[in-house]
N, C-alpha and C positions, 0 to 999 in steps of 0.2 A: 900845409902849415906855415905858420909865419915863423919870424926868427926866435921866437920864444917856445917853439914846439907846439903851438895851439893851432887848432883848426880855424882857418880864416872864416870869419862871420858867423861862427857857431858857438860863442861863449855861453849864451843862455842855455842853449840845448846840451852843451857839455856839463854845464852846472846841474841840470836836471837829471842827466843820466848818472852823474855821481851820486845821486840820491840812493841809487841802488846799492851803493858800497857804504854809505855813510848814515842813511836815514832809516825810517821805518818802511820805505818803499821796497816792494818785494818783486813786482811784476811791472813790465812796461812795454808798451807796443810802440815802435818808432816808425812813422807812416809818413811817406812822402813819394812823389811821382819818380819816375825812372830817371836815374842820374842825379837825383837831388843830394847825394852824399850820405846815404843810410849806412852803407858799408864802411865807410871812411870812420864814421862816428862810433860804429860798433866796435871796429878794430882798435880805435883809440881807447874805448872803454876797456876793452880787453887788456891793453897794455897797461893802463893804469891800475887796473885790478891787480895784475900780476905784481906790480910795483907795490901794492898795498899788502901783499902776502895771500891773495887769493888764488885758488884754483880756477881755471877758465877751461871750460868745454864749449867749443865752437862746431856748430853744424849748419851747413848751408843746403837748403831745400832746392831741387830741381825739377823743372816742369815735367821732365820725362818720367819722374816716380810718383807724380800725383795721382795716378789711377791705380796705385798698387797699395793695398791696405797695409797699414803700419810700417811702410818703407821708411819713413822718417824716424819713427820711434825706435825701430830696429838699429839704425845708425846711432842714435843718442844713447841706446842702452848697452851697446857692445862694450864701450869703455868701462862700464860699471860692472862687468862680469864677476869681478872679484868679490862684490858684495852680495851677489844674489844668494849665496849659501846661507847668509845670516837671515834671510826673510823666513816668516812662518810658512809652513808648507802650502797652505792655500794661496799665498801671495807668490811663492816661489813657483808653483805650477802656472800661475796666470802668465808670468815674465817668460817662462820657458815655452809656453805655447805661442807667445807672440814671436819669439825669437826662432820658432821653428825646432826647437830641441824636443818638443813633446807634441803629439798628435792629440788635437782635442778641438772643441768648438771654442770660438772666440770668447775671451772672458768678458765679464761685464765690465762697463767703465768704471763704476765705483771701486770694484776689486782691484782692476789693473791700475787705476789712479792711485789708490792707496799705496800699492806695492811700488809704483814709480816714485811716489812721494818719499816712502820709505828708503829706497835706494839713494836717492838724492841727499837725504839726511845722512845716511850712513857715509856717504862720500865725503860730507862736509864736517866730519868729526875733527880731522887734524887741521883743516883750513877751511874757511868759508867757500863755497862754490858759486861760480857765475855761470849760467848756462845761456849762451848767445846763439840764437836761431835766426839766420838770414834768409831773406826771401821766403819768409814763412807763410805768405799767400799761396804757395805751390805745395804746401804741406798736405799729404793725403788726409782725408776727412777722419779717417779712424785715428791716427796719430793726434790730430788737432783737438779732437775731443778730450782725449786723455791728457795731453799737455796743457789745455786750458783749465781742465779740472783740477790739475795739480798747481798751476799758477795762481789760482784763486784761493788757495789754501796753504800759503807760505808764510803765514804770520810768525810761526815760531821758529821756523827753520833757518839755519845760516846758510840759505840758498837764495839766489835771485835770478830772475829770468828775464831776458830782453828779447824781444821779437822784432825783426825788420820786415816790414810789410809795404808793398807798393800800391800807392793809392790808386783806387779805380780799377784795380785788376780783379777779374772775377776769382773767386775763391771758395773752397768748400769748407772753410774754418770760420766759426763765429768768434770773433774777438772781443765781443761784448763783455763788460764787467772788469776789464782790464784797463788801467789808465793809459790814455794814449798821448804821445808827444809828436805833433805834426811838424814836419820840416819844410818851411816855406822857401822859395827862392832866395838866393843871396841878395842883399840889398845892393844898390849900384856901386857904393864904394867899395864893399867887400868883393863884388864880382870883379872890379877892376884891379883890385889888390891880388886876388888869386890869378887873374889871367897874366899879369904882370910877373908873378912868381914862376909860373909855369912856362910863360913864354916871353922871356925879356927881348926887348929890341924889336918889337913888331912895329911895322910901318903904322903910322897914326890913322891912315884910312883904313887898314886892315883890321887894326885894334878896335876901331869904332864899329866896323861892320861884325866882328865877333860879338862884341857886348851887345849889340842890336838883336841878333839872332839867337844867341845864347839865353836872354832872358833870365840871368841869374842861375842857370843850371849848371852845377860845377863839372859834370861830365861834358857837357857842351863846351864850356870854356876850355877845357883840356883836349877835346878831340876835334873841334871845329877849325881851329887856326890852320892845320896842315891842309885840310881840304879846300878851305877858302883861298889859300895861298897858291894852290896848284890851279886855281881858276874854275874848279868843280862848281856847279850850281846845285848839287845835291842837297848841301846842307842850308840852303837858303832859299827854298821853295815855300812861300807863305802859306799855300793851300794845304800843307801837310802839318800835322802835330808835330811837336818837337821830337818825341821818341822815333816817329817814322823818319824824320830828317837824319837823326843819328844812325838809325839802320842803314840808310842808303850810303852814309858815309862808310860804314863798315862793309857794305856790299862791294863799294868800289875798291876796298883793300883786298876782299876776297877774290875779285876778278883777276888780280895779279898773282894769285898763287897758282902753283902747279895743280892738275886735276887730281893727281894722287892724295894730295894734302887736302884738297878740298873734300874728297870722298871721305878721308879719316875725320874731318871736321863734322861731317853730316852724320857719321855714326855717333860722334860724342854728342851731337845736339839730340839725336832721336832716342838715345837710351843712357847717356852718361859715360859711354866707353869710347875709346878710339883705338880699338885692337881687334886682330883676327881671332884671338883666342882669349877668353876671360882670364885665363891662367898665365899667360905667357908675356904679357906687358904690351907695351905700345907697338902698333904696327908701323908707325911712321914717327919720326922725331919732331915733327911740326916746327920745323926751325923757321920756316917763312912766316907761319902764323904767329910765332913768337916774336919775331922781329917787327911784324906789322901791329903788334900791341892788341892781338885778338885773343890769345890764350896764354896761359901760364902753366908750366909743368912743375909740379910739387917735387922737391928734392927727396922728401922723406920716402914716398912711394911710387914715384915716377908717373903718376897719375896727371892727366891733363883737366883743366876746367877753363871756362870761358871768363875772360877779364870782366865781363858784365852780361847780365842776362840779354841784353839787346843784341849782343853778337850772335847768341843761339838763334834768335828770331831772324837775324839776317841770313845765317847759314840755311835755314830751312826754307825761308822765302825766295832765296836766290836758286834752290835746286828745282829742277823740273820734277813732274809727278812721277815720271818713270824712274828717275834717279832716287826719289824717296821710296818707291816701292822695292827697288833694287836693294837699297840700304836696309829696309826692313826686313827683307828676306835673308839678307847676310846675318843681320842681328838675330834672327830666329836661330841660326845655326850656333851663333855665339852663345846665346842663352838657352841651349839644350838642357841644361841642369836646372832651369828655372822655369817650371811650367807656365806660370802666371805671365812672365815677361815674354816667354816664347810664343804663347797664345796671342798675345797683343800684337807682336811682330807679324805673326801669320795673318791676323785678322787684317792688318794694314796693307800686307803685301799681296793678299789675294783678291782677284776681282771677279773671277768666274766661279760659279757653283763648284764646289769640291768637297763630296762628303767626308773624305778622310780628314781634311782641314777643319770642317764643321763638327765633326766628332771631337777632334783634339781640343777646340776651342770651348766646346761644351763641357768637357771634363775638367778644363782649367776654371771654368765658371763655378763647377761645384766645389772645387778647392777654395775658391774666393769666398763663397758663402761661409765655409767652415772657419775662415779666418776673419770674418766680419766685413767683408768687403762686398755687401750686397749690391750696392750701386755699380760697382765694376761687374760684377756677375750679371747684372741685367744687361749691360751693353754688350758684353761677350755674347750672351745668349741670343740677344738680337741679331748680332753679326753672324752667329752660327746659323740662325734661322735664315738669313739673306744668302748663305753660302750652301745651303742644303739642296740636294739634288731632287729630293722627293718631296711632294706637298705635304704628305702626312707628317713627316719629319719637322718640315718648316713650321707647320701649324703647332706641333707638339712643343717645340723650342721656344715658340712665341708664348705659348701657354705657361711654359715653364718660367719665362721671364716675367710673365704678369704675376705669377704666384710668388716669386722671389720678391719682387717689387712690393706686393702688398704685405708679405710677412715682415719686410724690414721698414714698413711705413712710408714707402716711396708709392703712396697711393693714387698720386696724380699720374705717374708713369704706369702703374698698374691699370688705370682707367684707359689710358691711350692705347695700351697694348690689346686690352680687351676689345676696344673699338676696332683695332685692325683685324681682330678675329670675328668681327661680325656679331658680337655678343651683346652690344649695347644698341639699343634701337629706340626710336620715338623721339619726342621733344623733350630734351633734357633742360630747357631753360625755363620752363613755366614755373611759377612760384610753388604750385602744389607739387610738382615733381621734384623741385629742389628741396622742399620740406622733407619729403620722404627719403631722398638721396642723403640729405644731411644727417638725418637719424640714423640711417644705416651706416654711413661712413663713421659717424661717432661711436655708436653703442656696438657695432659689429667689430669695427677695426680700430677704434680710438684714433680716427684721422682727425685730429684737431685742426691742423693748419688748412688743409684743403677744404674741410667742412665750413670753417670761419670764413674763409675767402668766398666760398660758393654762396653763403647766406648773405653776407655783406653786399657782395656784388648784386645779388638779387633784390635786396631791399633798396639798394641806391637806383636801380633800374625800374622797378615796379612798385616800391613801397607805397607810393602815393595812389596807385590805382587799384590795389587790391582790397578786398573786404577787410573789416575790422577783424574777424575770426582768423583769417588767414594771417594777417599782420602779427596779431598776438602770438600765433603759432610759431611764426617765423623768429620773432624776438625771444620766445621762450626757448628755442633750440639754440639761439645765438648765445644767450645768457649761459646756458648749460655748457656749451662748448668753451666759453670764456672761463668759467669757474674751474672746469677741468684743466684748462690750460695754465692758469694761474700766471698768465703772461701779461705784464703791463701794457706792452705795445697792443696786443689783442684787445685788451680790456678798453684801452683808450678809444680804439675804433669802435667797439661795441657801444660805449657810452655816447659817442658822437650820434650813432645810429639811432640809440634809444631817445636822446634828446630831440632829435628831429622829429620822431613821431610821438612824442611823450602825450600829447593832448588826446591822442587816439588810444592810448594804452591805459589798462586798468591800473589801481593802485598796488596791487599784489606784485605785478611785473616791475613796476618802479621800486617797490620795497625790496625785491630780490636784487636789482641792480646796485643798491646801495648797501645792503647787508651781506649780499655774496661777493661783492667785489671789494671796494677800498673801504672796508668795514671802520677803520680807525678814524677816517674822515667824517664818519656819521656816528661815531661811538656814543656821544653824549645823549642821542634821541633813539637810537636804533632798538633798544629793548622795549621801550615803551611803545614804539611804533608797532612792534611785532604783537605785543599784547592787544593793542588796540584793534589790529587788523583781525585778530581771532574773534573779537566780539561782533564783528560786522556780519550781517546775515547774507545768505545768497551764494556763499562760496561753493564751486563746484569741486569735484575730487581732485582735479588737477591743481586748483588754486590752493585747496587745503593741504596738498603735498608740498607745494612750493612754500606755504607758510611754515609747515613743519620743518622743512629745511632751515628757512630763517631762524626758527626756534632754536635749533641745534646751534647755529651760529652764535646766539647769545646766551647759550647754556641754559635754556629754559625748556628743553625737550621734555624732561621729567613730567611737566603738567599736561602733556599731550600724548603720553605713552598709550594709553587706551585706544585712541584713535588710530595711532600707528599699528597696533597690533590687529584692530579690526581690519584696516585695509589690506594689510599684508595677507591675512587670512582668507579674504574675499576675492583679491585681485590676482594673487600669485599663479593659480593654476589656469585660469582662462579668462581673465580680465585684462585691465591696464597693467600689464606685466613690467613696463618701464617704471612706472609709478610705483609698483610693489617692490621692485628691486631697489629704486633709490630709498624708500622707507627701510628696506632691510639693511642697507648700508648705514643709514642713520641709526637704526637699532644697534647695530654693532660698535659703532662710535660711542653711542650713548653708554652701552654696557661697559665699554673700556674706561671712560672717565668716571663712570658710577661705581667701579669695583666690582661688577658682577662678571668676572673674568670666565668663570665656568660656563655661564650662560652664552657669553661671547663665542666661545669655542663651539657651542652648538650651532649659534647663529652663522658662524663662519663656514661651517661644513655644509649647511643648508644652502648658503650663498653660492658656494663653490658647485654644489650639485646642480642647482637651478641654472647657473650661468652656462654650464657645459651643456645642459639639455636644451637651452633656448638659443644657444650660439651667440650669447652676449659676451665676447672676449674681453671687452674692456671691463665690464663689471667683474669677471673672475679677477682680473689684476687689482682692482679696486679693493676686493675683499681681502687678497693678500697683503695690500699695502697697509691696510687699517689694522689687520691682525698682528702684523709684525711688531707692532708696539707692545702688544700683550706680551708675545714671547720675549721681547727685550726686557721688559719691567720685570718678568718673572726669572730673568737670569738665564733663558734659553738662548745663549748669543748665537750658537751655531744655526738654529732654527730661524732665528730672525734674519741672520746674514743669508741663508739660503733663499728666503723669500726675497729679500732686498735685491740679490744680484739677479734673479729671475725677472723682477720688476723692472730694474734698471735696463736690462738688454731690451725688453719690450717696449717701455714707455719713453725712453730718452729720444729715439727718432722720431716718435710720433708726436714729441711736444707736450706730453701730458705732465706738465709740471706739478700738479697736485700730488700725483703718485710719487713722483721723485721727491718731493718735499717730506712726504710721509715717511718713506723709505730713510731719508736723511735723519728725520726726526727719531726713528726708531733705532737707527745706528747710534745717534746721541744718547738716547736713554739707556740703551744696553751697555755702552761704554761707561756711563755713570754707575749702573747697577753693579758692575764687576770692578769698579775702582780704575778703569783704564782712562784717566783724566786727560791725558794729552790727545789721545784718540777723539775723546769727547770734545774738546777743544776745536779740533779740526773739524768735526762735524757741525760744530756750532757755527763755525765760519762759513759753512756750506749753505747754511739756512739764513744767515744775517751777518750784518757788520756791527760790532759793537757800537751802542749808541744810536741805532736807527733800525727802522722796521719798513721791510720792503712793502710798497702799496700793493694790494691785490693778493698778498701771499699770507694767508692767515696763519700757517705754520710759523712764520717769522716772529710772531708775537705770542702764539700759544706756547712756545718753548722758552719764555722768558726766564723762568726759574732754573731750566735745565742750563741755559747759556750763563747764567750768572754763577751757578755752582761749578760749571766747568772752568770758568774763568778764575774764580777764587782757589780752586784746587790746583791750578797750574801756575799760580803766580801772577795771573793777569788781573791784579786787584784793581788798578785804575780802570781798565776796560769793563770789568764787571760792574764796578760802581757806576761808571758812566752809562751802562745799558739799564741798570735799575733805575737810574734817574730819569733817563730816556723815556722808559716806560710810563713814569708818572707824567713827563711833559707830554706825552702824545696821548694821554687819557686811555691808556690801554685798560686800566682799571674800571673804566665807564662801560666797558663792552658787557660786563656781568659781575655780579658778586665774586663768582669763582675767579675771574681775572683780577679783581680787585685784591683777593686773598693772595694769589700768586705774586702779584706786584708788591704788596706789603711785604711779603716773606722775602722777596728778592732785596728790597730796601733793608731790611733787618739784616740779612746775611752780609751785606757790604757796609753796614753802619759800624764805625769804630768806636762809637761812644756808648753810654749806658742808654741812650735813646733806643738801641737795638731791642732792650727787653720790652719796652711799650710797643714796638712795632710787631714783635713776635706775638704778644698777647693779643694785639688786634687782629693778627692773621689767624690764629688758632681759634679765636672767638668769632669769626666771621659766621653770619647766620646760616650759610650754606655749607660750612666746612664738612658736616657729617655726610652731605650727599656726595662728596667727592673724597672717598677714604684714602686712596693713595696720595693724592696732594696732601691731605691732612697728616698722614703718616710722615712723609718726607718733612713737612714743616715742623712736625713735633719732634723729629730726629734732630734737626737743625736747632730747634729752640733748646731741647735738652743738652745738646753739645754745648751750646753757649752758656747755659746755666751751669754746667758742671765746671767749664772753664772759669767762670766767674764765682765758684765755690758755694754755690746754692744747690748742695746736693739733694736736699729732699725735694725741692722742686724739679730738680733734673730728673730724679727717679720717676716722678709722676709723669712727666712729658715723654721720658724714654720707654716706660712701661706702656703708655698708649701706642707709641710708635711700634714696639715689638708685637703687640697684640694686633694692630691693624695689618702689618706686613705678614704675619702668620695667617691671619684670616684670608687674606688675598692670595696667598700662596706664592711669596716672593722670597725665597730663601736667602739671596744675596742681601737684600735690604734687611731682611729680619736678622740675620747674623750680625750685620753692621750695627743696628740698633742695640741687639743683646750685648755686643761688645762695649758699646758705649755705656749701657746700662751697668754693666759689670764694673767699669772705671768709676762710676758714679754710686757703687754700692757701699753698704755699711762697713764699719771697721771690723776687724777680726774679732774684738772682744764682744762687739754688740751682736755679731753673727753667732758666736759661740753661746751667748746668753739665750738667743732665739733657738738655737739647735737643742739646748737643754730643755726646751719646753715640748719636745717631741717624744712621744712613746717610742719604745724600741721598735714596734712594728711599722709606726709612721716613718721613723728614719730609715728603716730597710727599704720600705717602698719608695721613699725620696731618692735614695741612692740608686735603685735600680731604674726609676724614671729619669734620673740625671745621666744614666749610661746610655739611654737612648731606647730602652725597651717599651713597648705598648703597654696599655692596661691588660690586655689579653695575656701577653708574655708573662708580665709581673704576677698576674692571677695563677697562672700555669705553675709557677716556682713556689708561691706562698700558700697554694691551694685556697684561693679566693676567687670569687667572681670579679669579672671586669668592672661591673657596676660598684662593688664594694670598694675595689682599687680606686675608682674615680671619686667616691665619697672620701676616702682617706686623704687624696690629693686636694680635695676642695677645702678640707680642714687644715692641711699643711700649709698651703700658700699664704693665707694670712698670718700664721705663726712665724713664717720666715720673711714676712713683709715683702712678698713677691705676688705677682699676678698671673705668671704663665710657666708653663713647663721649661721653656727657653732659659729661664733665670736660675733653674734649680742648681746646676752644675757650679754657677758662680757663687751661689748662696752657701753651699755646701763647702766649696772651696775656701771661702773667706773665713769660715770657722775654724780651719784647721782639721787634722785628724780627729775622727769620732772618739769619744771616751770608750776605751774598751773595757773600762769596769762596769759599764751601765748594765743593769740587769736585763735579760732577755724575756 
């Protein structure tokens, strides 16, 4: 710090970090090399936050816990225990399972992420909350996925998250999608200022040497002077990178400590404890280590921690292999109550086959699987196999490891393990073999990432040598992999490969690249290109399937339904089943957007049965992902959530982005259906950022109306308007007449002037509106609401009546009830209604009252001794007399008229 309390040389970075407290910035990754000053900046931010009235929760990840699933999340959630009781039951169970208070399978990332987000919001009610996570590169993978899920969805919360990450350090956490702040070395002037502040009065020659070797690294500027002054060469060996030089400085200090203290430090380095018994406190005061600046002991709980992660590396590096094994064995006893940690230490301490140890490690692996730690389980099972005393048990444990890896999406690991079992034979690198392997990986296991890498590598090595047919087939599977991934990085690699071989590929594959990939980039011509391609002669079945896929992307599948039905009927039992299954998926999606939801339920059931029978696991999850939206739109939130959570658990580790996006879209639709608008906005942010559309992610623009409605309903008016305007600027409406209708409606909803009326009229008058009844119903509801608020009640009733009828015909109770409520608000005056009521006969009035109470035609007939058909005829005459068009409006029409005239003759 300088004389003003500011961190020397970090004014710009401090200012950016303060944006977490003052701006719209909600999540930030602070990244830099070891010793660059990340922790100092994070501590300074925490101090400033407290001064501003924020609550601060700080967590430091340690390398020793990296292999234990949810270890970091456990530590983060413990201080929030007081808020867990306020969570809904399904979210509370997810948290309790992770914290070990409930036995069960690991919860889905989406469920646990939403639960953690809710906990953070609850904790920030009284004061905003800053969550600081240092050394986040060592966070376990399970915790990292959940925390990053939360960090990307903090738009509305009074919560900010900042993560400290060491540059270049291997990590199991994907920090993409979060803004990064990189910390460079200090400039020469600031480095000199810091050195003089920490070590005033250095001899000029020594001062110059420190500045030379420290190269602007604050930790080096602090630690090197003493070593160089003592004549050590450890800190100035040019062949070593700076972190290794600093480690050697710490090793020299370790050499001066007594052996007992070094042993205690080794326990701390290997597990995070420096104790004989986990419950009795420190075994050694570590006075020498504290005096040497290696550790600090926290007054609050007496726990020790290293002053810097490089100290830990130095401790482990300075110990012999025998000392490390002995420490692991001692820690296995210390961790007797934690089966997973005990198994890790036993695995590291045992070098000869030992069936008792192998069995204990295997049991711990089984527990790790249940907690969502599949990668940990795989390594434990492999170690258990190595320690097995009998060949059959060794092979069984390796087979178990391969199975766990495949179920978790660790398919490269699974293939390696199967190879060790001699279950993989032959030439695995020939293009034809790769083609088959890639299809099996994709459709059997959903192995997007390894399948993509396999095909790209093959095309790069052999693409110019293979025949045109094999090349086209390889590109075809590569495009399928890329579409299922919806991953911009994979798509960019795919496009590069396709461009390299474009002159040898047919026009259909090039069309799939453009329409199935970054569609908005090609929106202006895509629909016409698809239509023109269908008119070209000579297409084979596979090409026609691909063209049908493109037709769905531009909302023109209705024109080709007969072809789809023929191919499915012909191929599904004994033909090109992959093509048939693709077309069956398209059928389900087409039935969803065209309002044929009962037919979609039949298609869904058929698809699940076929997937199970044929062993196409990925297709099974695709059907679930697509059908979740129908359940959500019908208001079956529990059913949609159940499907979504199962899909999330399976698809996320496999990189199947298209499934995750459909699940998020269904969650958004379901939240809108039941009026849970803040949840809807959270899910909207999971799909897109307001004002932008992710390339290669079709759901990001398909949900444009959902995102805008969620924004308007939660007060994010500016973001909603920006998103609607961005849809126009990005030519989303050019994709298809349907998307043009949705974009126009989005503009109407956000338009504050009378121009909204013209936009609504244009949207509902779209030439294809009737082909998409759910979209039309929602737009009619929004239009009717706008008309009612603008006092045009007759026009409002027309629009809202259409909405009610459409929602009722689709079978969407929550939307129908909302539209009926709006219709009642736009209803006629009491006097007008009474006048209309007087036009009913006594029998008609009685039938209307019974129908309004919820009775069916059959039930009414039983009371009045009429046939159901006669009751229906009476209702057909009653509706126009009351100026209504549906049963749902009867109660409001009767209520608006007041009590019926008791003197009316019967």
